N, C-alpha and C positions, 0 to 999 in steps of 0.2 A: 634461832641460833645460827650464826654465820660460820662458814667453814673457811679455812685458810685461803682456798682459791678464790673466795668471794672478797677477801680482805686485801690480798696481794694484788697490786695494780696490773702488772703484766708478767714479768719474769723475776726470778731470783738470781742474784749474782753475789760473788764475794769480792770485797775490796779491802784496802787498808782504810785508815781513818782519813777523813776529808775535812778541810777547814769549815767550821760552822755546823758540823754534824750534831744533831740532838736526838735523844731517845726519851721515851716516857716509860721508865722501868716499871714492870708490873709490881704493884703493891706500894709504890712510892707516892702516887698521886700527883706528881709534878714532872714536868719535862726537865731534863738535864742535858747540858752540853757534854759531849763525850770527854772533852778535856777535863771537866770537873769530875766526872765519874772516874776517869783514870787516876786523877790526883787523889780522890777519896780512897781508892783501892790501893794506893801506894805503888802504882805501876811506874817503872823507870821509863826514860825516853826510849830506850832500846825495845822494851816490851811493848810500849805503845805503838812503835813503828812496825812491829811484826804481828800485832793483834788483828785477827780477821773480823770483818764486819759483814754479816749477811744482810742484804738490803734488796729493796725493790725501788722503782723509780720515785717513790715518795719518801725514801730515806731508810735509815737503819731499822732492821727488825730484830737483830740479835748481835750482841757484842760477845764473841765466843769466850766462854768462861766467866762472864761478868754480869750480863743483863739481857733480858728479853723485853721487847717493847710490848705494851699492853695490847696493841692491836693484833699481835701474833701469838700471844700467850693462850694456850688451850685451857679450858675449864674442865672440871670433872665431867666425864661422859662425852667429851668432844673426841672426834677422831683427830689424830695428830700425826705429823711426820716427825720422826726422830732424826736429827742431824748430828753426826759425830765427826770430830776432827782429830787427827793424829799428827803429832809433830814428827817431822822426818829429819 
């Protein structure tokens, strides 16, 4: 069993969306471009522009409120870090 610190390449940081971003949402079995994921969820352009992305140097790990990448998703019994975001 791998822990998050073994999966995350170097450090974690928050950004907005970037051109070409992709994520492999847990349970979907396929990689999706963030643009397609936002469209499926009905996000407006304004919401897409303010959506936070938790990432490492290999790409998105979490799209806040929308999806978690398979490589960062904990399984039952795993130790996990809970990350919360609050609108200001």
